[in-house]
N, C-alpha and C positions, 0 to 999 in steps of 0.2 A: 583437430579432427571433428567432423560434423557429428551431430547426434545420430544420423542415419548410419554413418560409418562405424560408430561405436556400437550401435545395436547389432550391425552385421557381424562385427568382430566377436561380440559376446555370444551371439547365436552360433557362430562358427566354432568357437571354443567349447560351448556347451554340447554341441553335437559331437565334436571330437571326443570329449570326455565320455559321453553316453555310449558312443559306438565302441570306443577303445575298451571301456570297462565291460561292455557286453561280449567283446571278443575274448578278453582275458578270462572272464568268468565262464566262458563256454556256451553262452547263448547262441553265438555263431561258431560253429565247429570248424576245426582245421580241415582244409580241403573243400569246404562247402562255400557257396557263394553268399555274398551280402545281397540284400534287396537292391534293385536298380536305383539310380539316383532319383528318378521320378518317384519311386515308391518311398524312398527315404524322406524326400521333400514332404510327401503327404503324411507319412507316419509321424514325423517329428515337427511338422508344421513350420518348416523353414524354407527359405528361398533356394532356388536351384544353384545360385552362385555360392551361397553359404555352405550348401551341401557339398559342392564340388571342392571347395577349399578344405572342408573337414576331411574328405576322402584323401586328398593330397597329403594332409598332415599325418593321417594315420598310416598312409603308405610310406611316408618318410621315416616313420618309427619302425618299419619292418613288419607290421602286423598284417598287411594286405598287399595284393598286387593285382593289376588288371590283366586278365588273360584274354587273348583273342578268341572270340565266340563263346567264352566262358564267363565273361563279366568279371566282377570283383571277387577274388578268391582269398580266403583267410589262410595265412601262411603258418607253418609250424613254429613252435617256440624258438627253435634254433635260429630263426630269421629275425626274431624280435630284438630291438635295441634295448638291452637290459640296462644300459647306462643312461637311458632317457628317464628322467625322474617321473614323467607322466606315466610311462609303462610300469615302472616300479610301484608308483602309487596305486595304480589299478590292480596290480598283483597283490599289494599289501591289503587291499580291501576285499580280496577274493579268497581268503583262507588258504594261504600258500601251503604247498606240500613240504614235508620234512626234507625231501631231496633238494628242493629249491632253497630251503633255509640252510641246509648244509653248504650248498654252492655259495650263498651269500657269505657265510662265515669263513669259507675257504678264501674268498677274495679279501676279506678283512685280515685274515691271517697272513696273506701275502703282502699286505700294504702296511698295516698299523704298527707292527713291531719295528719295521725299518723307519717309519715316520717318527716313532718315539726315540729311536737312536739318533736320528737327525736333529730332533728337537733338543736332545741333551747337548748337542753341539751348537745349534743355531738359534735357539729360542731367545727372544728379547725379554727384557724385564716385563714389558707390558703383556706379552704373550703368556709368560709364566703366571702373571696376575690373573689372566682370563681363566687359565686352567684351575688356579686356586679358587676362584669364584665359583667355578662349576662344581668343584669338590665340596665347597661350602653349601651349595644348593643341594647336592646329594645328601649331605648330612641333615639339612633342613627337611628334605623330603622324607627322611626316616621318621621325622616327628610330625609328618602330615602338613608341613608348611611350604612345600613346593611340589612340583610334579616329578615323580621318580624317573619316568622315561625321558622327559625333556632335559633334566639335569644330567642324566647319564650320557645322553647324546652330546650335550654341550661339552662335557669332559673329553670325550673321544675326538670330537671334531676340533676342539681346542688344541689337542696334540697334533692333529693333522696340519692345522694352520701354522703351528710353531715349528714345523719341520724345516721351513724355509725353502722347500722344493716346490716350484710353481706347478709341476705336473701333479704332485700329491695334493696340493691345495685345490687344484681344479677338480679333484675327485671328492671334495668335501660334501657336496650336495648329494652325490650318489651314495657315499658311505652313510650319510645321515639317514637317507631313506632306507637303506639296507639295515641300519641299526634299529629302526622302528620295527622291523620284522623280527630280527634275531634276538634283540634284548627282551622284547615283550614275551617271546616264546620261552627263552631260557629262564627269565625271572619267574614266569608263571609255573614252569616245570619244577624249579627249585623251591618255589613257594616263598621267595624273598626278592627284594629289589637288589640293585647293584651293591657289590661288596665294597664298603667304604675303605676298609683296611687295605685291600689289594690296590684300589685306585690311589690311595694316599701313597702307597709304596711306589707306584708308577711315577707320581708327581715328584717324590723325593729323589728317585734315580735321575729324573730329568734335571731337577734343580742342582743335583750334585755333579752334573756334567759328566755322567758315566754312561756312554752310549750302549756298552755291552749289557749292563744291568738293566737299562731301560728297555732294550730289545727283549730280554728274557722275561721281564715283568709283564709286558703286554702279551707276549707269546703264551705265557702260562694261563692267563684268563681266557684266551681264545682257544687254547688246547682243551681247557675245561669245558667250554661251550660246545666245541666239536664232539667231545667225548659224550656229553649229555645228549646231543642230537643223535649220534651214532647208536647209543644204547637204546634209543626209542625207535630207531630204524630197524634194528635186528629183531 
């Protein structure tokens, strides 16, 4: 790829990021129009072709649509592709609402307990080792020797990968982004990082090849997270 092509790609991605974040954070309101492509070119100092590509990328994520005689309109949240990690990343940086945090946690509750049950049946020795390493990182984080959020996410995504289900594994990146939102909130609200004992229990149920107990162990910590969010919503 030529230097010119790389520069165009980088400018397109940067403009996609800037516009996407501006939409998610409410700079451009739902139902309102974005500036014209010509105005965006001038505002962000990028070429017409890079601007056109950025608009196409944001439209593909469900944030905008081109309306006859109305230009580029911002669509409601219900149209946004929440499984797109760019969209989730923009939401993450925009101080998401408790209602959205609840929705994230409900998705986790629908997927992660079953993933743990499957991991108890399907996990390889290497996959169990990865979950154990993540738990060790969480323990190190308690002593300030690792990142609490990253290690917690590594544990949960390790369980997803150990499920052996390719559809669940495909959701790893989405769940990882959702975890950055929900774990950060619940840990801050509780005033502590991830519960080592409960995570160790999850690992032990998986290692003991007990899918029912693994399912319950994960469900318990997610029920606790949902209860915490609901108590602050009421």
